[in-house]
DRENLUM-821642 format. One record per residue: x, y, z of N, C-alpha, C, O in turn; residue in three letters; residue number from 1. Coordinates in steps of 0.2 Angstrom, whole numbers, always signed. Each point is the difference from the previous one (the first is absolute). Example, Ala and Ser with C-alpha at 12.3 -4.5 7.8 and 13.67 -1.06 7.14 Angstrom:
<recs>
@nx=+66, ny=-28, nz=+39, cax=-4, cay=+6, caz=+0, cx=+4, cy=+6, cz=+0, ox=+5, oy=-1, oz=+3, zati=ALA, tipa=1
@nx=-7, ny=+6, nz=-7, cax=+4, cay=+6, caz=+1, cx=-4, cy=+5, cz=+3, ox=+3, oy=+6, oz=+1, zati=SER, tipa=2
</recs>
This chain:
<recs>
@nx=-111, ny=-405, nz=-87, cax=+10, cay=+5, caz=+2, cx=+5, cy=-1, cz=+0, ox=+6, oy=+3, oz=+1, zati=UNK, tipa=1
@nx=-7, ny=-11, nz=-2, cax=+7, cay=-3, caz=+0, cx=+5, cy=+6, cz=-8, ox=+3, oy=+5, oz=-1, zati=UNK, tipa=2
@nx=-6, ny=-10, nz=-3, cax=+2, cay=+6, caz=-5, cx=+3, cy=+8, cz=-2, ox=+4, oy=+1, oz=-5, zati=UNK, tipa=3
@nx=-8, ny=+2, nz=+11, cax=-1, cay=+6, caz=+1, cx=+8, cy=+0, cz=+1, ox=+4, oy=+2, oz=-4, zati=UNK, tipa=4
@nx=-5, ny=-7, nz=+12, cax=+5, cay=+1, caz=+8, cx=+7, cy=+0, cz=-8, ox=+5, oy=+3, oz=+0, zati=UNK, tipa=5
@nx=-8, ny=-8, nz=-5, cax=+11, cay=-3, caz=-3, cx=+1, cy=+3, cz=-8, ox=+4, oy=-2, oz=-4, zati=UNK, tipa=6
@nx=-9, ny=+7, nz=+4, cax=-1, cay=+8, caz=+0, cx=+5, cy=+6, cz=-1, ox=+5, oy=+1, oz=-4, zati=UNK, tipa=7
@nx=-7, ny=+1, nz=+10, cax=+2, cay=+4, caz=+3, cx=+9, cy=-4, cz=+4, ox=+5, oy=+4, oz=+1, zati=UNK, tipa=8
@nx=-5, ny=-10, nz=+0, cax=+8, cay=-1, caz=+3, cx=+4, cy=+1, cz=-7, ox=+6, oy=+2, oz=+0, zati=UNK, tipa=9
@nx=-11, ny=-3, nz=-5, cax=+5, cay=-2, caz=-7, cx=+2, cy=+8, cz=-1, ox=+6, oy=+2, oz=-2, zati=UNK, tipa=10
@nx=-11, ny=+4, nz=+4, cax=+2, cay=+6, caz=-1, cx=+7, cy=+4, cz=+3, ox=+4, oy=+5, oz=-2, zati=UNK, tipa=11
@nx=-5, ny=-10, nz=+10, cax=+2, cay=+4, caz=+4, cx=+8, cy=-3, cz=+3, ox=+3, oy=+2, oz=+4, zati=UNK, tipa=12
@nx=-2, ny=-7, nz=-10, cax=+5, cay=-2, caz=-2, cx=+3, cy=+4, cz=-5, ox=+6, oy=+1, oz=+2, zati=UNK, tipa=13
@nx=-8, ny=+2, nz=-7, cax=+1, cay=+6, caz=-5, cx=+3, cy=+5, cz=+6, ox=+6, oy=+1, oz=+0, zati=UNK, tipa=14
@nx=-9, ny=+1, nz=+5, cax=+3, cay=+7, caz=+3, cx=+5, cy=-5, cz=+4, ox=+6, oy=+2, oz=+0, zati=UNK, tipa=15
@nx=-7, ny=-7, nz=+2, cax=+6, cay=+1, caz=+1, cx=+7, cy=-2, cz=-3, ox=+4, oy=+0, oz=+4, zati=UNK, tipa=16
@nx=-4, ny=-1, nz=-9, cax=+6, cay=-3, caz=-5, cx=-1, cy=+8, cz=-2, ox=+6, oy=+1, oz=+0, zati=UNK, tipa=17
@nx=-9, ny=+4, nz=-1, cax=+1, cay=+9, caz=-4, cx=+5, cy=-1, cz=+7, ox=+5, oy=-1, oz=-1, zati=UNK, tipa=18
@nx=-8, ny=+2, nz=+7, cax=+7, cay=+5, caz=+7, cx=+5, cy=-5, cz=+3, ox=+3, oy=+1, oz=+6, zati=UNK, tipa=19
@nx=-1, ny=-7, nz=-9, cax=+5, cay=-1, caz=-2, cx=+6, cy=+4, cz=-5, ox=+5, oy=+3, oz=+1, zati=UNK, tipa=20
@nx=-11, ny=-4, nz=-7, cax=+6, cay=+6, caz=-2, cx=+2, cy=+6, cz=+3, ox=+5, oy=+3, oz=+0, zati=UNK, tipa=21
@nx=-10, ny=-1, nz=+3, cax=+0, cay=+9, caz=+2, cx=+3, cy=-1, cz=+4, ox=+4, oy=+5, oz=+1, zati=UNK, tipa=22
@nx=-2, ny=-9, nz=+4, cax=+5, cay=-2, caz=+8, cx=+8, cy=-2, cz=-3, ox=+5, oy=+2, oz=+4, zati=UNK, tipa=23
@nx=-4, ny=-5, nz=-9, cax=+3, cay=+6, caz=-8, cx=+7, cy=+3, cz=+0, ox=+6, oy=+1, oz=+1, zati=UNK, tipa=24
@nx=-14, ny=+0, nz=-3, cax=+3, cay=+12, caz=-4, cx=-3, cy=+5, cz=+7, ox=+0, oy=+6, oz=+0, zati=UNK, tipa=25
@nx=-2, ny=-9, nz=+6, cax=+2, cay=+9, caz=+5, cx=+1, cy=-2, cz=+7, ox=+1, oy=+4, oz=+5, zati=UNK, tipa=26
@nx=-1, ny=-14, nz=-3, cax=+2, cay=-2, caz=+5, cx=+0, cy=+6, cz=+8, ox=+3, oy=+4, oz=+3, zati=UNK, tipa=27
@nx=-10, ny=-6, nz=-4, cax=-4, cay=+5, caz=+8, cx=-6, cy=-5, cz=+3, ox=-1, oy=-4, oz=-4, zati=UNK, tipa=28
@nx=-1, ny=+5, nz=+8, cax=-3, cay=-4, caz=+6, cx=-7, cy=-1, cz=-3, ox=-3, oy=-5, oz=+0, zati=UNK, tipa=29
@nx=+0, ny=+12, nz=-4, cax=-9, cay=-2, caz=-3, cx=+1, cy=-3, cz=-3, ox=-3, oy=-5, oz=+0, zati=UNK, tipa=30
@nx=+11, ny=+3, nz=-7, cax=-2, cay=-7, caz=-1, cx=+2, cy=-6, cz=+2, ox=-4, oy=-3, oz=-2, zati=UNK, tipa=31
@nx=+7, ny=+0, nz=+5, cax=-2, cay=-5, caz=+1, cx=-6, cy=-1, cz=+6, ox=-3, oy=-6, oz=+0, zati=UNK, tipa=32
@nx=+0, ny=+10, nz=+6, cax=-3, cay=+0, caz=-2, cx=-7, cy=-3, cz=-4, ox=-5, oy=-4, oz=+2, zati=UNK, tipa=33
@nx=+7, ny=+6, nz=-6, cax=-9, cay=+0, caz=-5, cx=+2, cy=-8, cz=-4, ox=-4, oy=-3, oz=-2, zati=UNK, tipa=34
@nx=+10, ny=+2, nz=+2, cax=+4, cay=-5, caz=-3, cx=-2, cy=-6, cz=+4, ox=-4, oy=-3, oz=-4, zati=UNK, tipa=35
@nx=+4, ny=+1, nz=+12, cax=-3, cay=-3, caz=+5, cx=-9, cy=+0, cz=+0, ox=-3, oy=-5, oz=+1, zati=UNK, tipa=36
@nx=+1, ny=+14, nz=-4, cax=-7, cay=-3, caz=+2, cx=-1, cy=-4, cz=-7, ox=-1, oy=-6, oz=+0, zati=UNK, tipa=37
@nx=+2, ny=+9, nz=-5, cax=-4, cay=-3, caz=-6, cx=+3, cy=-7, cz=-1, ox=-5, oy=-2, oz=-4, zati=UNK, tipa=38
@nx=+10, ny=-5, nz=+6, cax=+0, cay=-5, caz=-3, cx=-5, cy=-2, cz=+9, ox=-4, oy=-4, oz=-1, zati=UNK, tipa=39
@nx=+6, ny=+7, nz=+7, cax=-4, cay=-3, caz=+7, cx=-7, cy=-2, cz=-5, ox=-2, oy=-6, oz=-3, zati=UNK, tipa=40
@nx=-1, ny=+16, nz=+2, cax=-5, cay=-4, caz=-5, cx=-4, cy=-4, cz=-4, ox=-6, oy=-3, oz=+1, zati=UNK, tipa=41
@nx=+12, ny=+3, nz=-8, cax=-1, cay=-6, caz=-2, cx=-2, cy=-7, cz=+5, ox=-6, oy=-3, oz=+1, zati=UNK, tipa=42
@nx=+12, ny=+1, nz=+0, cax=-2, cay=-8, caz=+4, cx=-5, cy=+1, cz=+3, ox=-4, oy=-3, oz=-3, zati=UNK, tipa=43
@nx=+3, ny=+6, nz=+8, cax=-4, cay=+0, caz=+3, cx=-7, cy=+0, cz=-4, ox=-4, oy=+0, oz=+5, zati=UNK, tipa=44
@nx=-2, ny=+2, nz=-13, cax=-3, cay=-1, caz=+0, cx=+4, cy=-4, cz=-6, ox=-2, oy=-1, oz=-6, zati=UNK, tipa=45
@nx=+8, ny=-1, nz=+8, cax=-1, cay=-9, caz=-4, cx=-1, cy=-5, cz=+2, ox=+1, oy=-6, oz=-3, zati=UNK, tipa=46
@nx=-1, ny=+8, nz=+11, cax=-1, cay=-4, caz=+2, cx=-9, cy=-3, cz=+1, ox=-1, oy=-6, oz=+1, zati=UNK, tipa=47
@nx=-2, ny=+9, nz=-2, cax=-8, cay=+3, caz=+4, cx=-1, cy=-5, cz=-6, ox=-4, oy=-5, oz=+1, zati=UNK, tipa=48
@nx=+7, ny=+7, nz=-9, cax=-4, cay=-4, caz=-6, cx=+2, cy=-6, cz=+1, ox=-4, oy=-5, oz=+0, zati=UNK, tipa=49
@nx=+11, ny=+4, nz=+1, cax=+3, cay=-8, caz=+1, cx=-7, cy=-5, cz=+6, ox=+0, oy=-6, oz=-1, zati=UNK, tipa=50
@nx=-5, ny=+10, nz=+6, cax=-4, cay=-5, caz=+1, cx=-4, cy=-2, cz=-4, ox=-4, oy=-4, oz=+1, zati=UNK, tipa=51
@nx=+4, ny=+7, nz=-6, cax=-10, cay=-2, caz=-4, cx=+5, cy=-3, cz=-6, ox=-1, oy=-6, oz=-1, zati=UNK, tipa=52
@nx=+6, ny=+8, nz=-3, cax=+4, cay=-3, caz=-5, cx=+2, cy=-2, cz=+1, ox=+3, oy=+1, oz=+5, zati=UNK, tipa=53
@nx=-1, ny=-9, nz=-11, cax=+6, cay=-2, caz=+1, cx=+8, cy=+3, cz=-1, ox=+2, oy=+3, oz=-5, zati=UNK, tipa=54
@nx=+1, ny=-5, nz=+11, cax=+8, cay=+5, caz=-2, cx=+2, cy=+2, cz=-8, ox=+0, oy=+5, oz=-3, zati=UNK, tipa=55
@nx=+0, ny=-13, nz=+1, cax=+6, cay=+3, caz=-6, cx=-4, cy=+3, cz=-5, ox=+2, oy=+3, oz=-5, zati=UNK, tipa=56
@nx=-10, ny=-3, nz=+6, cax=-1, cay=+9, caz=-4, cx=-3, cy=+4, cz=+1, ox=-3, oy=+4, oz=-4, zati=UNK, tipa=57
@nx=+6, ny=-4, nz=+11, cax=-1, cay=+7, caz=+3, cx=+6, cy=+2, cz=-3, ox=+1, oy=+2, oz=-6, zati=UNK, tipa=58
@nx=+6, ny=-3, nz=+11, cax=+7, cay=+0, caz=-1, cx=+1, cy=+3, cz=-8, ox=+1, oy=+6, oz=-2, zati=UNK, tipa=59
@nx=-2, ny=-12, nz=-2, cax=-2, cay=+1, caz=-10, cx=-2, cy=+6, cz=+0, ox=+3, oy=+3, oz=-5, zati=UNK, tipa=60
@nx=-8, ny=+2, nz=+8, cax=-3, cay=+3, caz=-2, cx=+5, cy=+7, cz=+3, ox=+2, oy=+5, oz=-3, zati=UNK, tipa=61
@nx=-2, ny=-8, nz=+12, cax=+4, cay=+7, caz=+1, cx=+6, cy=+3, cz=-4, ox=+2, oy=+5, oz=-1, zati=UNK, tipa=62
@nx=+0, ny=-10, nz=+0, cax=+9, cay=+2, caz=-2, cx=-1, cy=+4, cz=-8, ox=+2, oy=+5, oz=-3, zati=UNK, tipa=63
@nx=-9, ny=-11, nz=+1, cax=-1, cay=+6, caz=-7, cx=-1, cy=+9, cz=-3, ox=+1, oy=+4, oz=-4, zati=UNK, tipa=64
@nx=-7, ny=-8, nz=+12, cax=-1, cay=+12, caz=+1, cx=+7, cy=+2, cz=+0, ox=+2, oy=+3, oz=-4, zati=UNK, tipa=65
@nx=+1, ny=-6, nz=+9, cax=+6, cay=+3, caz=+3, cx=+6, cy=+1, cz=-2, ox=+4, oy=+4, oz=+2, zati=UNK, tipa=66
@nx=-4, ny=-11, nz=-10, cax=+4, cay=+3, caz=-6, cx=-2, cy=+4, cz=-5, ox=+4, oy=+4, oz=-3, zati=UNK, tipa=67
@nx=-10, ny=-5, nz=+1, cax=+2, cay=+4, caz=-6, cx=-5, cy=+10, cz=+0, ox=-1, oy=+4, oz=-4, zati=UNK, tipa=68
@nx=+2, ny=-5, nz=+12, cax=-3, cay=+5, caz=+1, cx=+6, cy=+5, cz=+3, ox=-2, oy=+5, oz=+0, zati=UNK, tipa=69
@nx=+7, ny=-6, nz=+1, cax=+5, cay=-1, caz=+3, cx=+5, cy=+1, cz=-6, ox=+6, oy=+2, oz=+1, zati=UNK, tipa=70
@nx=-7, ny=-2, nz=-8, cax=+4, cay=+1, caz=-7, cx=-4, cy=+5, cz=-5, ox=+4, oy=+3, oz=-5, zati=UNK, tipa=71
@nx=-10, ny=-2, nz=+6, cax=-6, cay=+2, caz=+0, cx=+2, cy=+8, cz=+3, ox=+0, oy=+5, oz=-3, zati=UNK, tipa=72
@nx=+1, ny=-5, nz=+11, cax=+2, cay=+4, caz=+4, cx=+7, cy=+4, cz=-3, ox=+1, oy=+6, oz=+0, zati=UNK, tipa=73
@nx=+4, ny=-10, nz=-1, cax=+7, cay=+3, caz=-1, cx=-2, cy=+2, cz=-7, ox=-1, oy=-6, oz=-3, zati=UNK, tipa=74
@nx=+0, ny=+8, nz=+1, cax=-1, cay=+2, caz=-10, cx=-5, cy=+5, cz=+1, ox=+0, oy=+3, oz=-6, zati=UNK, tipa=75
@nx=-5, ny=-1, nz=+12, cax=-3, cay=+7, caz=-1, cx=+4, cy=+4, cz=+8, ox=+0, oy=+6, oz=+2, zati=UNK, tipa=76
@nx=+2, ny=-11, nz=+1, cax=+5, cay=+6, caz=+4, cx=+6, cy=-1, cz=+2, ox=+2, oy=+3, oz=+5, zati=UNK, tipa=77
@nx=+3, ny=-7, nz=-11, cax=+6, cay=-2, caz=+3, cx=+3, cy=+4, cz=-10, ox=+6, oy=+2, oz=-1, zati=UNK, tipa=78
@nx=-10, ny=-2, nz=-3, cax=+1, cay=-1, caz=-7, cx=+7, cy=-5, cz=-2, ox=+6, oy=+2, oz=-2, zati=UNK, tipa=79
@nx=-9, ny=-11, nz=+4, cax=+2, cay=-4, caz=-4, cx=-6, cy=-3, cz=-7, ox=-6, oy=+0, oz=+0, zati=UNK, tipa=80
@nx=+13, ny=-1, nz=-4, cax=-6, cay=-7, caz=-5, cx=-7, cy=+0, cz=+2, ox=-3, oy=-2, oz=+4, zati=UNK, tipa=81
@nx=+1, ny=+7, nz=-12, cax=-6, cay=-6, caz=+0, cx=-2, cy=-3, cz=-5, ox=-6, oy=+0, oz=-2, zati=UNK, tipa=82
@nx=+14, ny=-3, nz=-3, cax=-4, cay=-2, caz=-6, cx=-3, cy=-6, cz=+1, ox=+1, oy=-4, oz=+4, zati=UNK, tipa=83
@nx=-5, ny=+7, nz=-10, cax=-4, cay=-6, caz=-2, cx=+0, cy=-8, cz=+1, ox=-4, oy=-3, oz=-3, zati=UNK, tipa=84
@nx=+8, ny=+1, nz=+5, cax=+5, cay=-9, caz=-1, cx=-1, cy=+1, cz=+9, ox=+0, oy=-4, oz=+5, zati=UNK, tipa=85
@nx=+1, ny=+9, nz=-4, cax=-2, cay=-1, caz=+8, cx=-6, cy=+2, cz=+4, ox=+0, oy=-2, oz=+5, zati=UNK, tipa=86
@nx=-5, ny=+6, nz=-7, cax=-3, cay=+2, caz=-1, cx=-6, cy=-9, cz=-1, ox=-4, oy=-3, oz=+3, zati=UNK, tipa=87
@nx=+6, ny=+3, nz=-9, cax=+0, cay=-9, caz=-1, cx=-3, cy=-5, cz=+4, ox=-5, oy=-4, oz=+0, zati=UNK, tipa=88
@nx=+11, ny=+4, nz=+4, cax=-1, cay=-8, caz=+8, cx=-3, cy=+5, cz=+7, ox=-1, oy=-2, oz=+5, zati=UNK, tipa=89
@nx=+0, ny=+8, nz=-7, cax=-3, cay=+2, caz=+9, cx=-9, cy=-2, cz=-4, ox=-4, oy=-3, oz=+4, zati=UNK, tipa=90
@nx=+2, ny=+4, nz=-10, cax=-5, cay=-3, caz=-2, cx=-2, cy=-7, cz=+0, ox=-5, oy=-2, oz=+3, zati=UNK, tipa=91
@nx=+12, ny=-1, nz=-8, cax=-2, cay=-8, caz=+5, cx=-1, cy=-1, cz=+8, ox=-4, oy=-3, oz=+2, zati=UNK, tipa=92
@nx=+8, ny=+6, nz=+3, cax=-1, cay=-4, caz=+6, cx=-5, cy=+4, cz=+4, ox=+0, oy=-1, oz=+6, zati=UNK, tipa=93
@nx=-4, ny=+8, nz=-8, cax=-8, cay=+0, caz=+1, cx=-2, cy=-4, cz=-3, ox=-4, oy=-4, oz=+2, zati=UNK, tipa=94
@nx=+8, ny=+3, nz=-9, cax=-8, cay=-5, caz=+1, cx=-3, cy=-7, cz=+1, ox=-5, oy=-3, oz=-1, zati=UNK, tipa=95
@nx=+15, ny=+0, nz=+3, cax=+1, cay=-7, caz=+6, cx=-6, cy=-1, cz=+7, ox=-4, oy=-4, oz=+1, zati=UNK, tipa=96
@nx=+5, ny=+11, nz=+3, cax=-2, cay=+2, caz=+5, cx=-11, cy=-1, cz=+2, ox=-3, oy=-3, oz=+5, zati=UNK, tipa=97
@nx=+0, ny=+8, nz=-13, cax=-4, cay=+0, caz=-3, cx=-4, cy=-8, cz=+0, ox=-5, oy=-2, oz=+4, zati=UNK, tipa=98
@nx=+9, ny=-2, nz=-11, cax=+0, cay=-6, caz=+0, cx=-3, cy=-4, cz=+7, ox=-5, oy=-2, oz=+1, zati=UNK, tipa=99
@nx=+12, ny=+2, nz=+4, cax=-1, cay=-3, caz=+9, cx=-7, cy=+1, cz=+1, ox=-4, oy=-4, oz=+1, zati=UNK, tipa=100
@nx=+3, ny=+14, nz=-3, cax=-6, cay=-2, caz=+6, cx=-6, cy=-5, cz=-6, ox=-4, oy=-3, oz=+3, zati=UNK, tipa=101
@nx=+5, ny=+5, nz=-9, cax=-9, cay=-3, caz=-2, cx=+2, cy=-10, cz=+1, ox=-3, oy=-5, oz=+0, zati=UNK, tipa=102
@nx=+8, ny=+7, nz=+1, cax=+1, cay=-11, caz=+4, cx=-2, cy=-1, cz=+6, ox=-3, oy=-5, oz=+1, zati=UNK, tipa=103
@nx=+4, ny=+8, nz=+4, cax=-2, cay=+0, caz=+5, cx=-6, cy=+0, cz=+2, ox=-1, oy=+0, oz=+6, zati=UNK, tipa=104
</recs>
């Protein structure tokens, strides 16, 4: 259950990052509320996961999902560069998160 909570935390983190970008473009209350809800849910799920998982592992995987997912969503939703070098480094971050799962 802790791993599911950690994955959800990463997904909510990605949502929060997208809402930061939306807030910069729209500047409305809905975007601000969704931003706080996304990050709030992310921290709540992360804290639940950290009851069972080691802090270092949980934090590294949470940030890996958030950073990689944010970069991928930037490519898909906002036309950011999807250069092959960038994709290689995103894959490296994700493989490091999988590696942490395998040794935990």
